[in-house]
N, C-alpha and C positions, 0 to 999 in steps of 0.2 A: 167754487169749482162748478164747471158746466156739467149737466146731466144729459147732454145730447148724445144719443147713441152713435157708436162708431160706424163709419160707412164701410160697406162691404166692397172689397176690390173685385169687381165683376170680372175683369179679364183673367185674374189669377184663379178665381173660383171656377170659371168656365174651363180653363186649361186643366185644372185638377180633375174635373169630371171627365173630360175627354181621355186623359191618361188612364183613369180608373177603368173606363169602358174598354179601352184598348187592351189593358192587362187582362180583363175578364174574358174577352173574346179570344185572346191568344193563349192564355194559360189553361182555361177550362177545357178546351178540346184536348190539350196534352194530358190533363189529369184523367180524362175519360177515354182517351184513345188506348186500345189494347195493342200489346206487342209481346213477342216471345221473351220470356224471362226464365232464369235458371234458379232452381231451389236445391240446395244441398241439405237433405233432411235425415234425421236419425232413422235407423232400421231396427225395429223391435221384432223379437222372435217369440213364438208361442207354440204350444202343442207338442213339444219334444218329449218323448217317452223318458221315464226316469232312468232306464238302463243305458241311455246314450248321453253324450256330452258334445257340445260344439267346440271344435278345436280351431276352426278358422272360418270367419264370416266377416263381411264388410260391416263396419259400424255405421256407415252412412251410405245413402245412394243419391244420385243426382237425377232430378227429373226436370223437364221443361214444360211450360204451360203458357198459353196466350192469355194474359191478364192485363188489366189497366193498372195504373200506378196506385189507385185507391185499393183495388183488389189485392195487389201485391202486399201493400202495407197491412191490410186486414188479415191476410193469410199468415204473414210473419208474426203478427201479434198473437195468433192462435197456436203458435208453436207446432208446426206441422211435423208429421212423422209417417213412416210406412211400416207395414206389418208383413211378415212372411210366416206361413203356416208350415211347421215342421212335424206335424203329427204323423206323416207318412215317410219321414226321413229314414234313410238306410245308411249303413256304415260306409264310409268313404266320401269322396268328393262328388257332389251332385248339384244340378241346377234346379232351383225352385222358383215359382212365380210369386211376386208380391201380391198379396190378396187384397189389401186395402191401403188407401192413403187418406190421412186426416189432415185438414178438415175436408168435408165433402165437396166444398167449393173447389178445392185444388184437385180432388179426385176426378171431378167432371171435366176439368180443363187440361189435364195432363195430356200431352201430345203422343207419348210413347204408349202404345197399347201392348199389354202382355209383358211388362217390365219384369225381368228375372234377375236372380242373384245366385252366385255360386257359394255353397256352404259345405264345409268338411265336418263330418260327424264320426265319432269313434265310440266303440262300446266300452262301458264301465264294467270292471270286473273285480273279483276278490281272489286272494290267495293266502294260504297259511304259511307261516314262517316260524323258525326257532330263533330265539334271542341269543346272541353271543355277547358275553360280558368281557370288556377289554379294560385293563387298568392303564392309567396315565399318572405321571408324577411319581412321588416317592413318599414313603412313610416317614413321619417325624422322628421315630425311634429306630436307629440303625441296628439295634439288636433283634429286631423283628423283620420278618419277610411275609409277603402275601402268599398264603398257601392255596386259597381258592376263592372265587367269586361265585356265590350261589344265587342264581336268579329265581325269584319266587314265582313269577309268571313266565314260563319259558315259551309258551305257544301264543302267537299273536296273529292278527289278520291284517293283510295289506289291501287297501282299496284304492282304485284309481283307474286310469285308462289302461287298457290291455297292453299297449306298447310300453307304458311306463312301468307297469308291474313286471313285465318280462325283463326289464333291465336290472331289477333288484336282485343282487347276489346274496346279500346278508342284511340282517337287522341287528344293529349294535347298540349296546348300552355301555357307554364310556364312563368309567368310574374314576374319579380323581382321588388318588390315595392321600393327597394333602388334606382332604376333608374328613379322613377317618381318625377317630380317637384310638390310637393303638392299644390303649389299656382298657378300653370299654367300647369295642367296635359295635356299631348299631347298623341296622339295615338303612340303605340310602335310596331315596327315590330318584330315579334317573330317567331323562328323556330319551326315547328311542329314535334312532336315525337309520334310514335305509341307504345302503351303499351298493354301487355296481361292482363288477369284477376288478375294476381298476381303482377301487377305494375312493370313487367320486360320489358325492351326495346325489341321490336321485330325487329331483323335485316333483311336486304335483302328485304325490301319493300320500295317503293317510294311513296311519297305523293305529289299530285298536287292540288293547289300550295304548295310549300315547306315552305312558310312563309305567315303569315297573320298579319294584323294590329289589335291590341287590344286597345280599348279606356278605360282607367280607369275613373270611376266616384267616387268621394270622398264625404264624409259627415262629419259633426261635430261628435266628439266622444260623445257617450251617457253619460248623467249624472245619478246620483242615489240619492235617498232619502228614508227615512222610511215613510211608510203609514200604516194606521190601516186596520185590516182585519175584515170585518163584515160578520156574518153568514146570509145566505139566506135560508128561509124556504118555504116549499111547502105543502099545505093542512092544515088540523087541526087534533089535537089528537082525539081519539075516545071519545064518550060521556062518562061522568063520570070521565074524567081526564083533568088536566090543566097543561100547561107549567109554572112552577114557575120562572125559570131563565135559562140562558145559558151562557157559557163562551167559549172563543177561546184561544187556546195555540199553537203557540205564537200569540199574538194579534196584532203584527206588523211584516211587512216584508219589505225588501229593494227592491224597484222597480227601474228599469233602463230604460232610454229612452231619447229622445231629451229633452233638458232643457225647451223648450217652451211648451212641453206636460206635463212634470212633474209639472210645475207651477200650473196647474189646477187640479191636482189629489191629494186627501187627503186620499183616502181609496180604497180598492179593496174588492170584495165579494167572498164568497165561491160558489162552485157549489150548486144548490138548494138541500136542505135536505128534504126528504119526511118524515113527522112526523105522517102521517095518521095511521100508525100501532103501534106507540109507546105507551106503557102503563106503562113504568118504566124509571128511569133515565138511559141514554145511553151516552157513549163516542164514537164518530165516527171520523174516519179519512176521511177528505174531501179535494178534490182538490181545489186550489185557481184559480179563473178565471183571466186570464191575458188579459187585454184589447189589442186589435190589435195595438193601438198606442204606446204601450210599447214594449221594446225589451225583457223584462223578469223580473222575481222576483227571489230572492235568495232562497225562500222556496216555493216549489210547492204544499205542502200539510200541513194542520193544523188539530189539534184535537179539535172537538167541543163537549163539554159536555152539554147535555140538561137535566135539572132537571124536572121531571114530578111527580106530586102528584095527589092522588085521589081528586075529586072535593069536598068531604065532609070535607076536612081540613078547619078549621075555618079561615075565612078571604079570602078564594079563591072563585071566582065566577065560577060555572060549565060551563058558556058560554065562559070563557077565552080559547083561542086556539092560535096556532101559526099562523093561518090564519089572526089573528088580529094584527100580528106583522109587517105589511107592513109599519107602521110608525116607521122607524128605530131609535134606540137610537143615540144620538149624538156621535161624535168620542170620543173614550175612555170610553164609557158607557157600553162596553161589560160586561156581568155578572149581569147587573141589571134585575129585573123581567120584563117579557114582558107585 
């Protein structure tokens, strides 16, 4: 094998050198030549007082600078940003100057002098509120009902923007009855939620404390039974007239309440009916009186027909009046003459 060195192809080598020189003199000026370039950079805020909060501000700003390609790449590598000083910020929408731009090389080359941004600031406030406990779901034992939800911490503080706090109509602790052991009810820790007047959740406010304990109190489910309705009268009919009879429709209603209370109740009364101006038969719609010991009756009003006759009618005593009807008829005797 021959050890003779290979010959250099002079024409090809010379052509390569010429091309390299051409590229050097063409591209180098482009690399060093400056031109206007755009930078979209983050905007940082500082100096805002603790009683204020920014509710609207640009996240980025756009600046232009005359830089070369090399400078542009170097600036981008340094992650440029701008700063705005909000130490003198006031409530509302105002314009503030950008104080500085980093890196300094970009600050010096920025073409816009006095670049400004619009920032909206609102005051942060506090307000007191009372917790309302609301049940949802149902108990697993149908023989029991929820009697009361007792909130251990009733008074809380709401914090947030003044405009958001003003929207809060109530603070609610929603208690799921499904979570309660009906035979050994224990206090339940519940998250508080703020709602407006339309029962919509109000965001961006903080409640302190965020949770409260609610103690459920249970009672036996109310029972029901039918009882008679007795008309209650007030005064007496005018002279020359007598009450011949009265009737109640319906004469029975279904009353609800604790079983121990229902055992001792056989009738309920109407609101007092004033008969002092009645000179003829009348049918009146009268409310039923509901004793405080009962939870309710299924019929709140009844019709009472009072039959009134002149005292000259044979067999009637002119001295008869509703005022003498204090001795009530026995249960079921509605409709008998007074």
